[in-house]
N, C-alpha and C positions, 0 to 999 in steps of 0.2 A: 726547384724545390723551395719549400717555404722554411726558412730557418727562424724558428721562434725560440729565442733564448730568454724570454721573459719568465716571470714566475708562473708555475703551473697551478691553475685553480680548477678544482673539480673533485668530485666525490671519490673517484678511483685513486687519485693521487693522495688524498687525505687518508683513505683507508689503508693504502699500501704503506704509508708512513707510520700509521698507528700500529698496525699488526706486524709489519715487517716480515711477511711470510716469504720464505724462499720456495723454490719449485717443489722441493721434497715435502714440505709441510702443506702446501696447497694440494698436492696429490693425495696425501694422507687424509686431509679434510674432505676432499671430494669422494674418496672411497668410503669414508665413514658415513657421509651423507647418503650415498647410494645404498649402503648396507642398512642404514636406519630406515630408509624408505621401503626397502625390500622386506624388512621385518614387519613394518606396519601393514604392508599388503598381505603378508602371510597371516598375520593375526586377524585382519578383517575378513579374510577368506574363511578361516576357521570359525569365526563367529557367525558368518553367513551360513555355513554348513550346520552349525548347531541350531540356528533358527529354522532352517529347512527341515531338519529332523524333528523339531518340536511341532512344526505345522503338520508333517506327515503323521505323527503320533496322534495329534488331535483329530485329524481327518479320519484315521482308523477308528478311534473311539466313537466319533459321530456315526460312522458307517455301521459299527456294531450296534449302537443304540437304535438306529433306524431299523436294522434287521430284527432286533428283539421286538420292537413295537409292531413291525409289519407281520411277524409270525406269531404274535400273541394269540393265544386261544382262550376262549371263554368256555366255562363248564356248561354243558347242555344237560338239562334234566327233562326227561319225558314223563309226563304224568298220564297214567292210564286209569280210567274209571271202569270198573267191572260191575256189571249189573247181573245179578242171578235171580231167577224166579223159581219159587218152589213148584215143582211139577214132577210127575213120575219120570219124565225124561229130563236129563240135565240140559239146561240151556244157559249159555253165558254170552253176553255181548260185551265186547271190549271196544272202547272208543278212545282214540288218542287225541289229546288236546294240544294246542299250540302253547309252547312255553314262552312267556314274554321275555324280552330282553330288558335290561334295566331302564331303558328309555320308554318302554311301553307301560300302559296301565294294566294292572292285573284285573281281569274280569272276575266278578263274583260267580261262584257256581250256582246254576239254576236248581232250585229245590222244589 
Protein backbone atom coordinates (compact mmCIF):
# COMPACT_ATOMS: atom_id res chain seq x y z
CA UNK A 1 0.00 0.00 0.00
CA UNK A 2 1.01 3.51 -0.66
CA UNK A 3 1.20 5.57 2.50
CA UNK A 4 0.90 9.20 1.57
CA UNK A 5 1.02 11.32 4.67
CA UNK A 6 1.80 14.52 2.80
CA UNK A 7 -0.56 17.47 2.48
CA UNK A 8 -3.68 16.73 0.45
CA UNK A 9 -4.03 18.94 -2.57
CA UNK A 10 -7.17 18.73 -4.63
CA UNK A 11 -10.59 20.18 -5.21
CA UNK A 12 -12.41 17.53 -3.22
CA UNK A 13 -10.29 18.13 -0.15
CA UNK A 14 -10.73 21.92 -0.47
CA UNK A 15 -14.51 21.68 -0.84
CA UNK A 16 -14.86 19.22 2.00
CA UNK A 17 -12.90 21.59 4.22
CA UNK A 18 -14.95 24.64 3.24
CA UNK A 19 -18.44 23.16 3.50
CA UNK A 20 -17.68 20.54 6.16
CA UNK A 21 -20.78 18.50 5.27
CA UNK A 22 -21.38 15.33 7.15
CA UNK A 23 -23.26 12.41 5.59
CA UNK A 24 -26.65 13.60 6.84
CA UNK A 25 -26.33 17.01 5.16
CA UNK A 26 -24.95 15.48 1.98
CA UNK A 27 -27.98 13.17 1.82
CA UNK A 28 -30.38 16.09 2.36
CA UNK A 29 -28.59 18.09 -0.35
CA UNK A 30 -28.76 15.16 -2.76
CA UNK A 31 -32.49 14.58 -2.13
CA UNK A 32 -33.15 18.32 -2.54
CA UNK A 33 -31.31 18.34 -5.86
CA UNK A 34 -33.31 15.37 -7.17
CA UNK A 35 -36.58 16.98 -6.04
CA UNK A 36 -35.62 20.22 -7.78
CA UNK A 37 -34.84 18.36 -11.01
CA UNK A 38 -38.12 16.45 -10.77
CA UNK A 39 -40.08 19.69 -10.33
CA UNK A 40 -38.32 21.19 -13.37
CA UNK A 41 -39.20 18.12 -15.47
CA UNK A 42 -42.86 18.30 -14.39
CA UNK A 43 -43.07 22.02 -15.18
CA UNK A 44 -41.51 21.53 -18.62
CA UNK A 45 -43.93 18.67 -19.33
CA UNK A 46 -46.91 20.85 -18.40
CA UNK A 47 -45.65 23.66 -20.62
CA UNK A 48 -45.20 21.18 -23.47
CA UNK A 49 -48.82 20.03 -23.04
CA UNK A 50 -50.00 23.65 -23.18
CA UNK A 51 -48.10 24.20 -26.42
CA UNK A 52 -49.53 21.00 -27.93
CA UNK A 53 -53.05 22.11 -26.94
CA UNK A 54 -52.51 25.54 -28.55
CA UNK A 55 -51.27 23.89 -31.76
CA UNK A 56 -54.31 21.59 -31.86
CA UNK A 57 -56.63 24.57 -31.35
CA UNK A 58 -54.99 26.48 -34.20
CA UNK A 59 -55.18 23.41 -36.47
CA UNK A 60 -58.91 23.08 -35.72
CA UNK A 61 -59.47 26.77 -36.54
CA UNK A 62 -57.56 26.39 -39.82
CA UNK A 63 -59.57 23.25 -40.68
CA UNK A 64 -62.85 25.08 -40.00
CA UNK A 65 -61.75 28.04 -42.13
CA UNK A 66 -60.83 25.71 -45.00
CA UNK A 67 -64.21 23.96 -44.72
CA UNK A 68 -66.02 27.30 -44.80
CA UNK A 69 -64.09 28.36 -47.91
CA UNK A 70 -64.60 24.97 -49.58
CA UNK A 71 -68.35 24.96 -48.99
CA UNK A 72 -68.97 28.63 -49.80
CA UNK A 73 -71.85 29.03 -52.20
CA UNK A 74 -72.47 31.85 -54.64
CA UNK A 75 -75.91 33.19 -55.31
CA UNK A 76 -77.15 32.09 -58.74
CA UNK A 77 -79.56 34.26 -60.65
CA UNK A 78 -81.28 32.95 -63.75
CA UNK A 79 -82.42 35.58 -66.20
CA UNK A 80 -85.32 34.63 -68.46
CA UNK A 81 -86.40 36.75 -71.41
CA UNK A 82 -90.01 36.24 -72.48
CA UNK A 83 -91.08 37.32 -75.93
CA UNK A 84 -94.80 37.57 -76.62
CA UNK A 85 -96.32 38.27 -80.02
CA UNK A 86 -99.82 39.68 -80.46
CA UNK A 87 -101.89 37.11 -82.27
CA UNK A 88 -105.27 35.47 -81.82
CA UNK A 89 -103.58 32.52 -80.20
CA UNK A 90 -101.22 33.12 -77.34
CA UNK A 91 -97.61 32.32 -78.08
CA UNK A 92 -94.70 32.85 -75.74
CA UNK A 93 -91.08 31.95 -76.08
CA UNK A 94 -88.84 31.71 -73.04
CA UNK A 95 -85.09 31.68 -73.41
CA UNK A 96 -82.71 31.12 -70.53
CA UNK A 97 -79.46 33.00 -70.59
CA UNK A 98 -76.19 32.18 -68.92
CA UNK A 99 -75.57 34.22 -65.78
CA UNK A 100 -71.95 35.33 -65.74
CA UNK A 101 -69.76 34.81 -62.73
CA UNK A 102 -67.90 37.84 -61.35
CA UNK A 103 -64.85 36.95 -63.45
CA UNK A 104 -66.79 36.84 -66.73
CA UNK A 105 -67.72 39.83 -68.86
CA UNK A 106 -71.44 40.57 -69.00
CA UNK A 107 -72.63 40.50 -72.64
CA UNK A 108 -74.95 43.27 -73.72
CA UNK A 109 -78.43 42.10 -74.76
CA UNK A 110 -79.07 42.11 -78.51
CA UNK A 111 -81.72 44.60 -79.54
